[in-house]
N, C-alpha and C positions, 0 to 999 in steps of 0.2 A: 402419093400416099393412098393406101387402100381406103375406100369409103366404108363407113360403118353401116353395112346393109342390115336388113331385117333377119332375125333368127326366128324360126317357126317351131313352137313346142306343141307336139301332138300328144294329148293326154286322154283323149276320149277312147275308151275301150271299144274295140271292134271297128274303129274308123278305117276307111279304105282310101288310100292316096293313089291317084293316077294322073297321067299327063293327058290333057285335052288341048291339042294344038299348042299354043304358047302359054297355056295356063296350067296351074296346079289345081286339081279338083279334089276336094275332100268330101267323101260321102259316108253315110252310115245307114245300115238297115235297121229301121225301127218298125216293129210290129209287121214285119214282112214287106215293108215298103222302103225303097231306097230314097233317102233324103239328103239334099246337098247342104253341107255345113259351111263350106267356104270355097271360093274360087278366086284366085289371084294370079297376076302375071308371074310366071315361074322365074324369070330372069331377075326379079326384084328380091329374091331370097338368097341369102348367103349360106345359111345352114338350116337343116331340118333335124330336129331331135324327137324321136318316137319313144314313148314310154308305155310299157305293158303290151297288150295284144293289139298291135297295129299292123295292118296289111298294106303292102306297097306293090304296085304293078311292076312287071319286068321292064316295061318301057320307061317308067320313071327312074328305076334303078340305073338303067343304062344311060339315061340323060344326065343324072347326077354324076356318074363316073366320068362321062365324057366332058361335061362342062366344069367339073371341079366344085360343084355344089356339095357341101359337106352333109352327108346323111348318116346319122348314127342311131343305134338302137340301144335302149336301156330296159331293165326290168322295172317293176313297180316301185322298188326301193331307190331307183336311180343308179343301180349298178350297171356299168357299161357292159354291153354284150358284143356288139360288132359295128362296123361302119363300112360304107361303100368307098372303095379306093379305085380311082381311075388310073390312067396310064401315068407312068413315072415322069415327073417334071423336075426341072432344076438342073444344076450344074453337077455332072458326075465327078468332076475334079474336086468340088467342094466336099462331096460325100467321101471321096478317097481320103481327103485331109482329115475329115471327121473320124473315119475309121482308124487312122494312123496317129491320132493324138497321143502324145507320150504321157507317161504316168504323172510327171510333175505338173504339166499343163492341165490334165484331167483333174488332179487333186485341187489345183488352184481354182478351177471353175466350180468344183463341188463346194469348196470352202466359201466362195463368193455367194453362191446360192443360199447356203445355210446361214451365212452372216446376214444376208438381206432379209431372210425369213424372220430371224430373231430380232433384228432391228425393228421391223414393222410390227411384230408382236409386242415388243416392249413399248412402242409408241402408243399402241392401242390401250395397253394397261395404264400408261402415264396419263392419257387423256381421260380415262375413267377416274383416276385419282384426282385430277384437277376438277372434274365436274361433280363427282359424287363422294369425295372424301377418301381417307386413307384407311388401311388396315395393316396389321403386322405382316400377314401372309402376302398381301399385295406388295408391300415395300420390299420384302425379301425376294419375291419373284423378280421385281424390277432390277434390283441390285445384282442378282445372280445372272440375269440375262445380259446385263452390261458386261459382267466379267467374262462370260462365255464368248461374247463378240470380240473382246480384247484378246482372248486366248487363241482364237481360230487362226490368225495369220502365222502363228508360230508352230502350228501342228504340221507334222510331216508324215503322219500315218493315217491312212483312209479309215481304219476302224476307230481311231480316236475321234475323227470328225463325226462319224456316225454316233459314237457314244455321247459327244457333246450335243449333237442335234437332238438325240433322244432325251437327254437330261433337260434341255431347254423346253422341249414340248411337254415334258412332265410338269415342270414348274408352271408353264403357261396354262395348261388345261386344269391344273389343280386350282387355279384362281378364276378360271373362265366363268364358273357358275356365279361368281359375285357380280359379273358384268350384266347378268340377267336380273332385272328388278323382281323382288318378291311379289307374288300375286296370289289372289284367292284361288286361281285355277290350279295352283300347285305344280306348275311346269318347272321341273328341277333338272339341273345338269350336274352330274357327279364326276364323270370322267368320259374320255373319248371312247366311243364304241362304234364299230363299223358294220360287221357282217353277222347279224343285222344290227342296225342302230337301236339302242335300248331305251331311247327317250326321244321326245319331239325335237329337241335342239339338235341332237345328233342326226336325226333324219334329214333336217334341212341342210346341215353341214355336208353330209355325205352326198346328197343330191347335187348341190352346187359345185362341190369339188369335182364331181364326176363330169358335169357338163362343161365346166371351165377347162378341165384337163383335155377334153376332146377338141375344144376350140384352140387350145395351145398346140395340140398335135397338128391341126390343119394349118396353123400359122407356120410351124416348122417346115412342113412339107412345101408351103408356099415359097419359102426362100431356098429350098433345095436341100435341107437337112433331113436326115433320117430320124424320125421321132423315137425309134426303138433303141438307138445307141446313146445311152446316158453316161453321165460322169459321176453323179452322186448316187443315183439308183442304177445298179448294175443290170446287165441284160438278163431278161427272163422271157421265155416264149410267150408271145401274145401281149406283152406289157410295153407300153410306150414310155420307156424309161426317161428319155430326154424331156418329154412333155411333163413328166412328174418332177424333173429337176426345176423347170421353169415355173411350175405350179407353186413351188415353195415360196416364190417371190410375191405371190398374189393372195395367198390364203388369208392372212389377217386383214389386209387392206380392202379386199373385195368381199370374199365369202363370209368371213367372220363378222365383219361390220354390218353386212346386210342382215345376217341372222340375228344379231343382237338387236338391231333396230326393229325388226319385225315383231319380236317378242316384247320388247320394251314399249312399243307403241300399241300393244294389244291388238295387232293385226292378225296374230296367230295365237291360238289357245289349244288346249288338249282336245277340244271338240273337233278340231280340224284334222285329227289323225285317227287312224285305226291301228289296232294292235293284233298281231297274229298269235298263233298258239305257241310259238317259240319266243315270244316277247319282243319281236321286231315291230317298230313303228313305221307307218307309211302315211304320207300326206293324202288327204282326200282330193278329188279332182279340183274343186273350187279353190282350195288352199294352195295346191300346186300351181294353179294359174296365177294366184296372187304372188307367190314366190318368184315366178318367172317375170312377172311385171316389174317387181322390185329389182330383179337382176338386170333387166333391160334398161330400167331407169338409171341404175348405177353406171352402166356402160356408156350412157350418154353424157355423164358428168365430165367436165373439163378439168385437167390438171396441168401443171407445168412439169415436163419431164426433167428430172434432176441432171441428167447427163446431156441431153440435147438442148435444154433451155427453151424448148418450144411448148406451146399449149397443144395438147392432144386430148382426145376422148379416152376415158378409161378402157373402153372396149377395144381400143387399138393397141393397148399395152402388149398383149401377146405377140402382135405382128412386129412392133418396134423392137422388143427384146429378142425375138427370133432373128431379126435383121442384124442387131448388134452382135449377137452370138456368132452368126455366120461371118461377120467381118473379123471378129477375133480369131476364129478358126482359120480364116484365109491369111491372117497375119497383118491385116490392116489396122487392128487395134491391139495395143500391147496387153491390155487386160480386158476381161469381159465386165462391163459396167452393169451389174445386176440392179434391178429396181427395188427400192424400198421407200417407205413413207418417211418424210422428213418430220421433224418436230413441229 
Protein backbone atom coordinates (compact mmCIF):
# COMPACT_ATOMS: atom_id res chain seq x y z
CA UNK A 1 0.00 0.00 0.00
CA UNK A 2 1.23 3.48 -0.86
CA UNK A 3 2.44 5.48 2.12
CA UNK A 4 0.63 8.76 2.80
CA UNK A 5 3.59 11.05 2.28
CA UNK A 6 3.72 14.81 2.77
CA UNK A 7 2.14 17.27 0.39
CA UNK A 8 3.76 20.68 0.19
CA UNK A 9 1.62 23.76 -0.47
CA UNK A 10 3.55 26.84 -1.65
CA UNK A 11 1.50 30.03 -1.19
CA UNK A 12 4.23 32.65 -0.69
CA UNK A 13 4.21 35.05 -3.65
CA UNK A 14 7.61 35.24 -5.34
CA UNK A 15 8.97 32.06 -3.75
CA UNK A 16 11.67 30.24 -5.70
CA UNK A 17 11.94 26.44 -5.52
CA UNK A 18 15.05 24.60 -6.58
CA UNK A 19 16.93 21.37 -5.96
CA UNK A 20 20.12 21.42 -3.90
CA UNK A 21 21.68 17.95 -3.90
CA UNK A 22 18.99 15.74 -2.28
CA UNK A 23 16.98 18.56 -0.75
CA UNK A 24 14.27 20.95 -1.86
CA UNK A 25 15.27 24.54 -1.11
CA UNK A 26 12.65 27.28 -1.02
CA UNK A 27 13.89 30.85 -1.07
CA UNK A 28 12.43 34.32 -1.44
CA UNK A 29 14.02 37.66 -2.23
CA UNK A 30 13.15 40.14 0.52
CA UNK A 31 14.43 43.73 0.26
CA UNK A 32 16.99 42.67 -2.30
CA UNK A 33 18.34 39.80 -0.18
CA UNK A 34 17.74 36.11 -0.79
CA UNK A 35 16.29 34.43 2.31
CA UNK A 36 15.81 30.70 2.91
CA UNK A 37 12.25 29.79 3.84
CA UNK A 38 12.53 25.99 3.97
CA UNK A 39 14.92 23.16 3.18
CA UNK A 40 13.75 19.55 3.38
CA UNK A 41 14.72 16.14 1.90
CA UNK A 42 13.11 16.02 -1.51
CA UNK A 43 12.33 12.30 -1.42
CA UNK A 44 10.01 12.84 1.57
CA UNK A 45 7.56 14.81 -0.59
CA UNK A 46 4.69 13.19 -2.48
CA UNK A 47 3.23 16.31 -4.13
CA UNK A 48 4.04 20.00 -4.50
CA UNK A 49 1.21 22.46 -5.12
CA UNK A 50 2.15 26.02 -6.15
CA UNK A 51 -0.31 28.91 -5.89
CA UNK A 52 0.13 32.30 -7.55
CA UNK A 53 3.50 33.67 -8.64
CA UNK A 54 5.84 30.78 -7.78
CA UNK A 55 9.08 30.07 -9.66
CA UNK A 56 10.58 26.59 -10.06
CA UNK A 57 14.03 25.75 -11.39
CA UNK A 58 14.42 23.57 -14.52
CA UNK A 59 16.41 21.05 -12.45
CA UNK A 60 13.54 20.63 -9.99
CA UNK A 61 11.01 20.33 -12.84
CA UNK A 62 13.11 17.57 -14.36
CA UNK A 63 13.52 15.76 -11.07
CA UNK A 64 9.76 15.83 -10.38
CA UNK A 65 9.03 14.45 -13.84
CA UNK A 66 11.65 11.72 -13.52
CA UNK A 67 10.78 10.66 -9.97
CA UNK A 68 7.00 10.88 -10.30
CA UNK A 69 6.71 13.63 -7.69
CA UNK A 70 3.48 15.46 -8.46
CA UNK A 71 4.10 19.17 -9.17
CA UNK A 72 1.02 21.27 -10.00
CA UNK A 73 0.43 24.98 -10.54
CA UNK A 74 -2.71 26.97 -9.63
CA UNK A 75 -3.70 30.62 -9.80
CA UNK A 76 -4.52 32.64 -6.68
CA UNK A 77 -8.15 31.40 -6.74
CA UNK A 78 -7.04 27.76 -6.76
CA UNK A 79 -7.87 27.25 -10.44
CA UNK A 80 -5.66 24.52 -11.90
CA UNK A 81 -3.18 25.74 -14.53
CA UNK A 82 -0.68 22.97 -15.31
CA UNK A 83 1.32 20.11 -13.85
CA UNK A 84 4.57 18.30 -14.52
CA UNK A 85 4.16 14.94 -16.21
CA UNK A 86 7.08 12.55 -16.52
CA UNK A 87 7.45 9.50 -18.69
CA UNK A 88 4.38 7.34 -19.21
CA UNK A 89 4.05 4.50 -16.71
CA UNK A 90 1.59 1.69 -16.20
CA UNK A 91 0.21 -1.07 -18.34
CA UNK A 92 -0.51 -0.10 -21.95
CA UNK A 93 -2.98 -3.01 -22.18
CA UNK A 94 -5.01 -1.48 -19.34
CA UNK A 95 -5.15 1.84 -21.17
CA UNK A 96 -6.28 0.04 -24.33
CA UNK A 97 -9.11 -1.53 -22.33
CA UNK A 98 -9.99 1.86 -20.86
CA UNK A 99 -10.20 3.41 -24.34
CA UNK A 100 -12.40 0.57 -25.62
CA UNK A 101 -14.93 0.48 -22.75
CA UNK A 102 -18.36 0.00 -24.28
CA UNK A 103 -21.29 2.38 -23.79
CA UNK A 104 -23.16 0.15 -21.32
CA UNK A 105 -20.14 -0.27 -19.04
CA UNK A 106 -19.24 3.43 -19.26
CA UNK A 107 -22.81 4.38 -18.36
CA UNK A 108 -22.76 1.98 -15.42
CA UNK A 109 -19.55 3.55 -14.06
CA UNK A 110 -21.04 7.02 -14.52
CA UNK A 111 -24.21 6.06 -12.66
CA UNK A 112 -22.16 4.49 -9.86
CA UNK A 113 -20.08 7.65 -9.37
CA UNK A 114 -23.16 9.88 -9.38
CA UNK A 115 -24.98 7.57 -6.96
CA UNK A 116 -22.01 7.60 -4.57
CA UNK A 117 -21.85 11.40 -4.68
CA UNK A 118 -25.56 11.76 -3.90
CA UNK A 119 -25.46 9.17 -1.10
CA UNK A 120 -22.58 10.99 0.64
CA UNK A 121 -24.29 14.36 0.15
CA UNK A 122 -27.49 12.98 1.67
CA UNK A 123 -25.62 11.56 4.68
CA UNK A 124 -24.07 14.99 5.30
CA UNK A 125 -27.54 16.57 5.31
CA UNK A 126 -28.94 13.84 7.58
CA UNK A 127 -26.13 14.32 10.08
CA UNK A 128 -26.88 18.03 10.17
CA UNK A 129 -30.57 17.29 10.81
CA UNK A 130 -29.68 14.95 13.69
CA UNK A 131 -27.34 17.46 15.30
CA UNK A 132 -29.02 20.79 14.57
CA UNK A 133 -32.71 20.14 13.91
CA UNK A 134 -34.97 19.89 10.89
CA UNK A 135 -36.46 22.29 8.37
CA UNK A 136 -38.99 21.83 5.58
CA UNK A 137 -36.43 22.49 2.84
CA UNK A 138 -33.87 20.18 4.46
CA UNK A 139 -36.33 17.28 4.69
CA UNK A 140 -37.43 17.80 1.09
CA UNK A 141 -33.83 17.70 -0.09
CA UNK A 142 -33.10 14.51 1.87
CA UNK A 143 -36.20 12.78 0.48
CA UNK A 144 -35.53 13.84 -3.12
CA UNK A 145 -31.87 12.76 -3.00
CA UNK A 146 -33.01 9.31 -1.83
CA UNK A 147 -35.46 9.12 -4.74
CA UNK A 148 -32.79 10.05 -7.27
CA UNK A 149 -30.44 7.35 -5.93
CA UNK A 150 -33.26 4.82 -6.36
CA UNK A 151 -33.91 6.01 -9.94
CA UNK A 152 -30.31 5.83 -11.19
CA UNK A 153 -29.98 2.03 -11.65
CA UNK A 154 -32.93 2.06 -14.05
CA UNK A 155 -31.64 4.86 -16.29
CA UNK A 156 -30.34 3.89 -19.73
CA UNK A 157 -29.57 7.33 -21.18
CA UNK A 158 -26.42 9.32 -20.44
CA UNK A 159 -28.18 12.69 -20.66
CA UNK A 160 -30.78 11.54 -18.12
CA UNK A 161 -27.98 10.65 -15.70
CA UNK A 162 -26.53 14.13 -16.14
CA UNK A 163 -29.95 15.65 -15.58
CA UNK A 164 -30.48 13.75 -12.33
CA UNK A 165 -26.97 14.62 -11.15
CA UNK A 166 -27.67 18.28 -11.85
CA UNK A 167 -31.00 18.16 -10.03
CA UNK A 168 -29.39 16.50 -7.00
CA UNK A 169 -26.67 19.15 -6.89
CA UNK A 170 -29.33 21.86 -7.12
CA UNK A 171 -31.24 20.45 -4.11
CA UNK A 172 -28.04 19.93 -2.15
CA UNK A 173 -26.56 23.39 -2.66
CA UNK A 174 -29.95 25.06 -2.13
CA UNK A 175 -29.78 23.80 1.47
CA UNK A 176 -25.99 23.94 1.91
CA UNK A 177 -26.15 27.45 3.40
CA UNK A 178 -28.14 26.07 6.36
CA UNK A 179 -25.15 23.90 7.27
CA UNK A 180 -23.08 27.04 7.94
CA UNK A 181 -23.98 28.49 11.36
CA UNK A 182 -25.31 32.07 11.39
CA UNK A 183 -22.60 34.48 12.55
CA UNK A 184 -21.99 38.17 13.15
CA UNK A 185 -19.42 38.11 10.37
CA UNK A 186 -22.25 37.67 7.84
CA UNK A 187 -20.54 34.87 5.86
CA UNK A 188 -23.35 33.69 3.61
CA UNK A 189 -23.69 30.94 1.04
CA UNK A 190 -26.51 31.39 -1.49
CA UNK A 191 -25.51 29.09 -4.35
CA UNK A 192 -22.52 27.38 -5.93
CA UNK A 193 -20.33 29.79 -7.92
CA UNK A 194 -16.95 28.97 -9.45
CA UNK A 195 -15.25 31.34 -11.87
CA UNK A 196 -14.76 33.35 -9.81
CA UNK A 197 -16.15 32.18 -6.44
CA UNK A 198 -18.62 34.85 -5.29
CA UNK A 199 -18.34 34.32 -1.52
CA UNK A 200 -15.83 32.96 1.03
CA UNK A 201 -17.50 29.52 1.26
CA UNK A 202 -17.28 29.02 -2.49
CA UNK A 203 -13.65 30.16 -2.45
CA UNK A 204 -12.72 27.34 -0.04
CA UNK A 205 -14.80 24.75 -1.91
CA UNK A 206 -13.21 25.65 -5.27
CA UNK A 207 -9.70 25.59 -3.85
CA UNK A 208 -10.01 22.16 -2.24
CA UNK A 209 -11.92 20.60 -5.16
CA UNK A 210 -9.08 21.70 -7.44
CA UNK A 211 -6.31 20.33 -5.20
CA UNK A 212 -8.09 17.02 -4.55
CA UNK A 213 -8.77 16.65 -8.27
CA UNK A 214 -5.08 16.86 -9.01
CA UNK A 215 -4.28 14.26 -6.35
CA UNK A 216 -6.86 11.94 -7.91
CA UNK A 217 -5.26 12.50 -11.32
CA UNK A 218 -1.91 11.40 -9.91
CA UNK A 219 -3.51 8.32 -8.33
CA UNK A 220 -5.05 7.31 -11.66
CA UNK A 221 -1.74 7.66 -13.46
CA UNK A 222 -0.14 5.60 -10.69
CA UNK A 223 -2.28 2.56 -11.54
CA UNK A 224 -1.84 3.05 -15.29
CA UNK A 225 -5.15 4.70 -16.20
CA UNK A 226 -5.43 7.79 -18.38
CA UNK A 227 -6.97 10.56 -16.24
CA UNK A 228 -8.35 12.35 -19.33
CA UNK A 229 -10.61 9.51 -20.52
CA UNK A 230 -13.74 9.79 -18.37
CA UNK A 231 -17.11 8.08 -18.26
CA UNK A 232 -19.33 10.64 -16.53
CA UNK A 233 -17.37 13.70 -17.67
CA UNK A 234 -16.76 13.43 -21.39
CA UNK A 235 -13.41 14.22 -23.01
CA UNK A 236 -12.43 17.85 -23.42
CA UNK A 237 -8.96 19.19 -24.33
CA UNK A 238 -6.91 19.80 -21.20
CA UNK A 239 -9.50 18.34 -18.80
CA UNK A 240 -8.81 15.31 -16.60
CA UNK A 241 -12.29 13.89 -17.04
CA UNK A 242 -11.73 10.59 -15.23
CA UNK A 243 -10.25 12.43 -12.24
CA UNK A 244 -13.43 14.53 -12.14
CA UNK A 245 -15.48 11.31 -12.21
CA UNK A 246 -13.76 10.01 -9.08
CA UNK A 247 -13.80 13.45 -7.44
CA UNK A 248 -17.60 13.15 -7.26
CA UNK A 249 -17.18 10.40 -4.67
CA UNK A 250 -15.21 12.62 -2.29
CA UNK A 251 -16.81 16.06 -2.59
CA UNK A 252 -19.20 15.82 0.37
CA UNK A 253 -17.18 13.53 2.63
CA UNK A 254 -13.87 15.41 2.34
CA UNK A 255 -14.11 18.92 0.88
CA UNK A 256 -17.62 19.95 1.95
CA UNK A 257 -17.19 18.63 5.49
CA UNK A 258 -13.84 20.42 5.93
CA UNK A 259 -15.35 23.68 4.66
CA UNK A 260 -18.36 23.50 6.98
CA UNK A 261 -16.15 22.76 9.97
CA UNK A 262 -13.76 25.65 9.29
CA UNK A 263 -16.56 28.22 9.19
CA UNK A 264 -18.66 26.72 11.99
CA UNK A 265 -15.63 26.59 14.31
CA UNK A 266 -14.94 30.25 13.44
CA UNK A 267 -11.50 29.38 12.12
CA UNK A 268 -12.37 31.36 8.99
CA UNK A 269 -14.21 34.65 8.65
CA UNK A 270 -14.69 37.30 5.95
CA UNK A 271 -11.52 39.00 7.20
CA UNK A 272 -9.52 36.05 5.83
CA UNK A 273 -10.51 36.85 2.23
CA UNK A 274 -9.94 39.56 -0.33
CA UNK A 275 -12.43 40.51 -3.04
CA UNK A 276 -11.39 41.67 -6.49
CA UNK A 277 -13.08 44.10 -8.87
CA UNK A 278 -15.21 41.39 -10.51
CA UNK A 279 -16.49 40.12 -7.16
CA UNK A 280 -14.25 37.06 -6.80
CA UNK A 281 -13.11 36.01 -3.32
CA UNK A 282 -9.56 34.81 -2.60
CA UNK A 283 -8.06 33.43 0.59
CA UNK A 284 -5.29 35.43 2.21
CA UNK A 285 -1.97 33.63 2.74
CA UNK A 286 -2.46 32.77 6.43
CA UNK A 287 -6.02 31.57 5.82
CA UNK A 288 -4.91 29.43 2.87
CA UNK A 289 -2.30 27.77 5.09
CA UNK A 290 -5.01 27.09 7.68
CA UNK A 291 -7.21 25.46 5.03
CA UNK A 292 -4.37 23.22 3.88
CA UNK A 293 -3.58 22.23 7.47
CA UNK A 294 -7.20 21.18 7.94
CA UNK A 295 -7.06 19.29 4.64
CA UNK A 296 -3.90 17.43 5.66
CA UNK A 297 -5.43 16.60 9.05
CA UNK A 298 -8.51 15.18 7.30
CA UNK A 299 -6.29 13.00 5.10
CA UNK A 300 -4.72 11.48 8.22
CA UNK A 301 -8.07 10.31 9.61
CA UNK A 302 -8.76 6.58 9.52
CA UNK A 303 -11.92 5.03 8.10
CA UNK A 304 -13.04 1.48 7.36
CA UNK A 305 -13.34 1.09 3.60
CA UNK A 306 -16.86 -0.25 2.89
CA UNK A 307 -15.76 -2.58 0.07
CA UNK A 308 -12.36 -3.76 1.30
CA UNK A 309 -13.37 -3.92 4.96
CA UNK A 310 -9.93 -2.58 5.92
CA UNK A 311 -8.91 0.51 7.86
CA UNK A 312 -7.20 3.10 5.68
CA UNK A 313 -6.38 6.78 5.90
CA UNK A 314 -8.70 9.18 4.09
CA UNK A 315 -5.76 10.44 2.04
CA UNK A 316 -5.38 6.99 0.50
CA UNK A 317 -8.95 6.86 -0.83
CA UNK A 318 -8.05 8.23 -4.29
CA UNK A 319 -5.35 5.53 -4.66
CA UNK A 320 -7.67 2.75 -3.46
CA UNK A 321 -10.52 3.82 -5.75
CA UNK A 322 -8.16 4.16 -8.71
CA UNK A 323 -6.95 0.61 -8.04
CA UNK A 324 -10.53 -0.73 -7.81
CA UNK A 325 -11.52 1.06 -11.02
CA UNK A 326 -8.50 -0.44 -12.82
CA UNK A 327 -9.53 -3.91 -11.61
CA UNK A 328 -13.05 -3.38 -12.92
CA UNK A 329 -11.83 -2.23 -16.34
CA UNK A 330 -9.50 -5.26 -16.53
CA UNK A 331 -12.48 -7.51 -15.78
CA UNK A 332 -11.37 -8.62 -12.30
CA UNK A 333 -14.42 -6.97 -10.66
CA UNK A 334 -17.92 -7.26 -12.08
CA UNK A 335 -18.86 -3.75 -10.88
CA UNK A 336 -16.88 -0.70 -9.84
CA UNK A 337 -17.44 -0.22 -6.07
CA UNK A 338 -17.55 3.57 -5.77
CA UNK A 339 -16.87 5.04 -2.33
CA UNK A 340 -19.60 6.74 -0.36
CA UNK A 341 -20.14 7.58 3.30
CA UNK A 342 -22.24 5.16 5.31
CA UNK A 343 -24.87 6.36 7.79
